[in-house]
C-alpha positions in Angstrom: -0.1 0.0 0.0 1.1 3.5 -0.7 -0.6 5.1 2.5 2.7 5.7 3.9 3.9 8.1 1.0 5.8 5.4 -0.9 5.0 3.4 -3.9 6.4 0.0 -5.3 8.1 -0.1 -8.7 9.3 -3.0 -10.8 11.2 -5.7 -8.7 9.5 -4.8 -5.5 11.6 -1.7 -4.8 9.8 1.1 -2.8 10.4 4.7 -3.4 8.9 7.9 -2.0 6.0 9.1 -4.1 7.8 12.3 -4.7 11.1 10.7 -5.7 12.2 11.9 -9.1 11.9 8.5 -10.7 8.4 8.2 -9.5 7.6 11.8 -10.7 9.0 10.8 -14.1 6.9 7.6 -14.3 3.7 9.6 -13.2 4.2 12.2 -15.8 4.5 9.4 -18.4 1.3 7.9 -17.2 -0.2 11.4 -17.5 1.0 11.6 -21.0 -0.5 8.3 -21.8 -3.9 9.4 -20.4 -4.0 12.5 -22.4 -3.2 10.6 -25.6 -6.0 8.2 -24.8 -8.3 11.2 -24.5 -7.1 12.5 -27.8 -7.5 9.2 -29.5 -11.2 8.8 -28.3 -11.9 12.3 -29.6 -10.8 11.1 -33.1 -14.1 9.7 -33.9 -14.3 10.2 -37.6 -13.0 7.5 -40.0 -10.4 9.7 -41.5 -8.5 9.7 -38.3 -8.3 5.9 -38.1 -4.5 6.0 -39.1 -3.8 8.6 -36.4 -5.8 6.6 -33.8 -3.6 3.5 -34.6 -0.4 5.7 -34.3 -1.5 7.0 -30.8 -2.2 3.4 -29.7 1.4 2.4 -30.8 2.8 5.4 -28.9 0.9 4.5 -25.8 2.4 0.9 -26.0 5.8 2.4 -26.3 5.2 4.6 -23.3 4.2 1.5 -21.3 7.6 0.0 -22.3 9.6 3.1 -21.5 8.0 3.2 -18.1 9.2 -0.3 -17.5 12.7 0.6 -18.8 12.9 3.6 -16.4 11.7 1.4 -13.5 14.2 -1.3 -14.2 12.9 -3.9 -16.7 15.1 -4.9 -19.5 13.6 -3.8 -22.8 14.6 -1.9 -25.9 14.2 1.7 -26.2 11.9 2.7 -29.0 13.6 4.0 -32.1 13.3 7.9 -32.5 13.9 7.4 -36.3 10.3 6.1 -36.6 9.0 9.5 -35.1 11.4 11.4 -37.2 10.0 9.8 -40.4 6.5 10.5 -39.3 7.4 14.2 -38.6 8.8 14.6 -42.1 5.7 12.9 -43.6 3.1 15.2 -41.8 5.2 18.2 -42.2 5.3 17.9 -45.9 1.5 17.9 -46.1 1.2 21.1 -44.0 1.8 24.8 -44.9 4.8 26.4 -43.2 4.3 27.7 -39.6 3.6 31.5 -39.5 3.4 32.8 -36.0 2.4 31.0 -32.8 0.0 28.0 -32.8 -2.8 28.9 -30.4 -4.4 25.6 -29.1 -8.2 25.5 -29.2 -9.1 25.8 -32.9 -10.5 22.2 -32.7 -11.2 20.0 -29.8 -8.8 17.1 -31.0 -6.1 19.6 -31.9 -6.4 21.0 -28.3 -6.2 17.6 -26.8 -3.1 16.9 -28.8 -1.5 20.1 -27.7 -2.2 19.2 -24.0 -0.5 15.8 -24.7 2.5 17.8 -26.4 2.9 19.9 -23.2 2.8 16.9 -21.0 5.4 15.3 -23.3 7.6 18.3 -22.8 7.2 18.0 -19.0 8.0 14.3 -19.3 11.3 15.2 -21.0 12.2 17.7 -18.4 11.3 15.2 -15.5 13.6 12.5 -17.3 16.3 15.0 -17.5 15.9 16.3 -13.9 15.7 12.8 -12.5 19.2 12.0 -13.8 20.1 8.7 -15.2 19.0 5.9 -13.0 21.4 3.0 -12.4 19.0 0.8 -14.3 19.5 2.6 -17.6 22.6 2.7 -19.7 23.8 6.2 -20.7 23.1 5.4 -24.2 19.5 4.4 -23.6 19.1 7.5 -21.3 20.0 9.8 -24.2 17.9 7.8 -26.6 14.8 8.3 -24.3 15.5 12.0 -24.2 15.6 12.2 -28.0 12.5 10.0 -28.3 10.5 12.3 -26.0 11.7 15.3 -27.8 10.6 13.9 -31.1 7.3 12.8 -29.8 6.5 16.3 -28.7 7.3 17.6 -32.3 5.2 14.8 -33.7 2.3 15.7 -31.4 2.6 19.5 -32.5 2.3 18.5 -36.1 -0.6 16.1 -35.5 -2.5 19.0 -33.8 -1.7 21.1 -36.8 -2.8 18.3 -39.0 -6.2 18.2 -37.1 -6.8 22.0 -37.4 -6.0 21.7 -41.1 -8.6 19.0 -41.6 -11.2 21.0 -39.8 
């Protein structure tokens, strides 16, 4: 039980609920929930491909949480996100000025997920590299979250363009 201000992570290790690693895991969980909210809001049939993409990202977030908590798994490849970024970016007009969230409900939800993703990246960096993660994997995770936030920004713009 977590009534005493601690929580259990993979392997039975208990940490304070405000431990940087637990903060990072909690922010990943929050990001996953916001992505689920955006996915549900994409009700039209044109959004099927994007709903599938969000589902894949959610699965990767679960794997990343496990990696951070100490399970042995492979860090997702940021190159896949980079390719998707290029694909979506090629279909959109250039950015002029600031994007103000709220033009459409789904894009607003994606912008919320993007900001939580940025916070996740900050939590990861402020946590420092846990002993359970190699320096290379820690660096790859940082890049992955950075690319994901870029992708979410473009997905929000794409939604605005569709509506």
